[in-house]
N, C-alpha and C positions, 0 to 999 in steps of 0.2 A: 307819743306820737307821732304819726307820719307828717312830713314836712307838707303846711299846706293845711293838715289839718284843723278840724274846727272843733269845739266843745259846747253842746245844747244844754243848758240847765233850765227847770220850770220848777218854780217856786211860788210857795204862798208867800206874801209880803204883808207884814204888820203895818197899820197904821202910827207915823211916829206919835201921835198923842196916847196910844196905848203901852207903849215901852215905857218899862219902868226900870230895868235890869239894863247892864252895861252901857250905863251913860246913856239911857233912851236911845242904843241902837237896836234892842230887840228885846221880845217880851216870851215868856213862857206861857205854853198853851196844855196844862194839866189836864182837861179832856181828852186830849188827843197824845198826851206825851211827845209835844213837839216844839220846836224854836222856832219861833217866828222874827225873821230880820225885817230893818225897813228896807224900802229901795237904795237906798242912800248906802246902808250898810252892806249889803249886796256888791254894789258900787266898789267900795273902799276895798272889800274882802277878794275880789277880783284881780283889781289893781297890784294888791300885796303879793297876790299867788303869780302877779307876771304875765298875768291876760290883761288884754283891751276889749272891750265890750263893741262889736262890729254893729250888735243889733238890741234893742229891747224894747219890746211891747208889752203893754198890758191886755189880758185874756179877754173880749168881748163877750157881752151877753152872758156873765157870768152871776150868779143867784146872788144878790144884795145881801144875804145872811151869813156867805161866807167869806172868809178871807179874799181879796184881790191875791189873783194868780200871775206872775209876771214870766214872760220865755227870756233869757239872755243867749245870745251866740257870743260865743268867745274863740279867740284867737289868741296865740301866745305873743306875747310881746318881742319882737326882734331887735338885738341892739345892733348898733352900726358899730362893726371892726374893723 
């Protein structure tokens, strides 16, 4: 990544009430062969990977029968040396 570069992530998010796998952090969607993570789990994974979340927003006007989509703008954490 270039200095000052950012990463954009767009993901379906799982409602925490539907998550039974991974200590309640994610769910398996067999119909779409996908893993859906909660917003909190995404945030924890980004921190663990060394990123900070600059902005996070839920996609507006999305059909109610589809899992919500969130967009995350990430920047590398810079440690003071």
